[in-house]
C-alpha atoms as one frame of an Amber mdcrd trajectory, in Angstrom:
protein
  13.866  22.835  -9.352  15.707  21.054  -6.297  14.621  19.041  -3.570  14.117
  20.565  -0.001  14.298  18.529   2.998  13.151  18.831   6.389  11.992  17.649
   9.499  14.834  16.098  11.666  13.613  14.427  14.403   9.974  12.093  14.917
   6.752  14.075  13.831   3.468  13.288  12.273   1.431  15.040  10.133  -1.688
  13.930   7.878  -0.466  13.696   4.187  -3.017  14.182   1.629  -4.271  11.524
  -1.069  -1.888  10.580  -3.778  -2.797  10.123  -7.193  -3.044   7.349  -9.124
  -0.902   7.832 -12.104  -2.639   6.785 -15.662   0.232   4.290 -15.861  -0.966
   2.801 -12.542  -4.709   3.029 -13.357  -3.719   1.025 -17.187  -0.766  -1.487
 -15.521  -4.288  -2.174 -12.579  -7.372  -2.539 -15.461  -4.634  -5.127 -16.895
  -3.837  -6.777 -14.192  -7.180  -6.587 -12.778  -8.722  -8.878 -16.633  -6.316
 -11.169 -16.457  -5.721 -12.005 -12.862  -6.431 -15.623 -12.188  -7.002 -14.712
  -8.375  -9.886 -13.927  -7.005  -9.343 -10.343  -5.859 -11.559  -7.199  -4.484
 -10.085  -3.744  -3.154 -11.862  -2.035  -0.679 -11.822   1.793   0.264 -11.434
   3.282   3.679 -15.969   3.295   3.989 -15.412  -0.388   3.245 -16.860   0.118
  -0.405 -15.745  -2.197  -3.434 -13.379  -0.312  -5.610 -11.514  -2.787  -7.996
 -12.459  -6.351  -8.665 -11.287  -9.179 -10.816 -13.268 -10.108 -13.589 -13.089
 -13.499 -12.759 -14.559 -12.539  -9.043 -17.645 -10.958 -10.793 -18.587 -14.252
 -12.976 -18.422 -15.960  -9.453 -20.572 -14.080  -7.182 -22.490 -11.839 -10.159
 -24.644  -8.927  -9.666 -23.513  -8.321  -6.019 -19.809  -7.637  -7.435 -20.231
  -3.657  -8.126 -18.323  -0.526  -7.514 -19.396   1.316  -4.219 -21.160  -2.416
  -2.624 -20.337  -2.913   0.983 -17.890  -5.598   1.677 -20.070  -7.344   3.759
 -22.337  -7.630   0.169 -19.575  -9.637  -1.403 -18.222 -11.849   1.889 -21.679
 -12.114   4.459 -19.008 -14.411   6.829 -17.431 -10.843   7.945 -20.329  -9.738
  10.037 -18.823 -13.206  11.671 -17.376 -11.992  14.985 -14.703 -13.626  14.946
 -13.870 -13.023  11.155 -15.142  -9.971  11.579 -12.529  -8.665  14.425  -9.823
  -9.973  12.181 -11.063  -7.904   9.612 -10.563  -5.274  11.022  -7.113  -5.741
  12.975  -5.938  -5.761   9.312  -8.310  -3.018   8.228  -6.420  -1.202  11.549
  -3.013  -1.069  10.431  -2.244  -4.515  11.236  -0.371  -7.482   9.732  -2.032
  -9.092   6.420  -3.806 -12.517   7.814  -5.277 -15.425   6.167  -9.239 -15.859
   7.847 -10.928 -19.370   6.854 -14.416 -17.993   6.099 -17.421 -20.128   8.474
 -19.016 -23.007   5.680 -21.854 -25.229   6.121 -22.207 -28.701   5.931 -20.692
 -30.124   2.524 -19.625 -26.639   1.565 -16.077 -26.834   0.085 -12.997 -24.730
   2.948 -12.695 -21.353   1.691 -10.181 -18.817   3.076  -9.709 -15.016   2.319
  -6.076 -13.275   2.687  -6.776 -10.227   3.598  -4.002  -7.543   3.290  -3.949
  -3.682   4.040  -3.915  -1.244   0.817  -2.932   2.731   0.662  -6.683   3.595
   0.240  -7.971   0.467   2.600  -8.011  -2.625   1.877  -7.717  -5.882  -0.579
  -9.281  -8.998  -0.529  -7.779 -12.476  -2.360 -10.038 -15.402  -1.731  -8.931
 -19.066  -1.901 -11.531 -21.629  -2.540 -10.489 -24.993  -1.786  -8.278 -25.687
  -3.944  -4.422 -27.353  -3.450  -0.798 -25.955  -3.677  -0.666 -22.806  -5.745
   1.567 -23.068  -9.188   4.539 -21.058  -9.769   2.864 -18.474 -12.362   0.313
 -17.865  -9.241   2.822 -17.997  -6.773   4.953 -14.227  -8.499   1.073 -13.240
  -9.525   0.409 -12.923  -5.815   3.858 -11.956  -4.228   3.255  -8.839  -7.483
  -0.501  -8.126  -6.069   0.923  -7.720  -1.974   3.760  -5.702  -3.732   1.551
  -2.999  -5.403  -0.185  -3.490  -2.149   2.338  -1.628   0.228   4.206  -0.047
  -2.986   3.385   3.532  -5.097   3.126   1.785  -8.733   4.875   4.484 -10.285
   8.163   5.168  -8.326   8.854   1.700  -6.671   9.137   3.231  -3.377   6.988
   2.349  -0.298   3.693   4.152  -0.265   2.069   5.912   2.267  -0.329   3.609
   4.006   3.535   1.858   4.441   5.113   4.729   5.365   2.529   5.140   8.426
   3.262   1.770   9.643   7.139   2.078   9.658   6.277   5.577  11.320   4.315
   3.460  13.996   6.848   1.179  14.807   9.584   3.589  14.504   7.537   5.827
  17.715   7.111   2.711  19.827  10.544   2.123  19.037  11.997   5.090  21.085
  13.117   4.330  24.769  14.342   1.180  23.077  17.553  -0.987  21.810  17.402
   1.556  19.315  16.189   4.629  20.927  17.087   7.317  18.072  14.915   8.146
  14.991  15.016  10.713  12.374  11.634  11.691   9.711  13.367  13.686   7.045
  10.340  15.234   4.571  11.607  16.099   0.770   9.020  18.086  -1.785   9.989
  19.149  -4.856  10.074  22.850  -5.653   7.940  24.440  -8.245   6.638  20.885
  -9.330   3.111  21.713 -10.591   4.419  24.161 -12.950   6.280  21.084 -14.381
   3.108  19.480 -14.671   1.327  22.629 -16.655   3.803  23.288 -18.875   5.448
  20.386 -19.956   2.651  17.667 -19.136   2.373  14.691 -16.535   4.349  12.421
 -18.403   7.391  15.252 -18.142   6.583  15.536 -14.091   6.046  11.570 -13.755
   9.691  11.272 -15.131  11.125  13.771 -12.764   9.241  11.842  -9.952  11.375
   8.480 -10.747  14.653  10.458 -11.368  13.866  12.135  -8.029  12.429   8.648
  -6.183  15.803   7.115  -7.839  18.314   9.676  -6.230  16.522   8.999  -2.604
  17.276   5.321  -3.135  20.681   5.611  -3.932  21.329   7.779  -0.843  20.062
   4.574   1.477  22.164   3.037   3.684  21.149   0.258   6.566  18.193   1.027
   8.892  16.732   3.607   5.854  13.239   3.622   4.494  11.868   5.599   1.806
   9.008   6.539   1.098   6.075   8.444  -1.594   3.139   9.557   0.016   1.658
  12.631  -1.740   1.741  13.875  -5.127   5.815  15.484  -5.027   5.833  14.616
  -1.523   8.716  11.842  -0.233   9.584  10.803   3.191  12.777   8.740   4.668
  12.567   7.435   8.115  16.438   7.002   9.901  16.169   4.567  12.535  18.806
   3.564  15.204  21.062   6.775  13.842  23.298   8.572  15.481  21.192  11.841
  15.459  21.294  14.543  14.525  24.310  14.059  12.405  23.027  11.213   9.876
  19.990  13.293   9.616  21.858  16.177   8.222  24.007  13.827   6.062  20.995
  12.410   4.951  19.554  15.942   3.715
């Protein structure tokens, strides 16, 4: 089995959805059960997919899988909140949004961030400064939203964001860019004959080799099951793309 690299130059292909590994699902379930954050995750139809136990305790029956985000946060129907939320959902940078409140109600805000499959929301209810443990937990949550749990590489959403940035940079001070697409030959046969554990190990090894080969101006992503990508910016092309391949 060997990795195949292709795609010198810039191109934009739709990728297939990436399956969350069993280890990743278990880690996420454990995190949601124990986190002190009011965290909820939504798919691209704005439907609830995962949520922290603490959020369920706060909002009760509104928090069920498949619930629309508006059922949990009606404030997102407010024009200002909706516009900022949609900006993040459509690939914009993460943002803190102050929610409208009635007289005498404690201040409430939400931190909205993009994920590989939609959008995430972390609610803050008039709390003071975070403890060190809470800050560390917050950083972990954001890292998991932008990185593949199994390999540690940046995920499909980050790949899309960086690809758009690379396309926008063409013609600027760093006009040259390249996209390399990498997949593993016969990966399915490894899963079928040796099991998913062996397949996961192989993906981790491949990701490590890709990561070790990166230089300044290069970033790596896992954007589908056995498919990876590297984006190069500001390099001498096609020489640098050929070197990495």
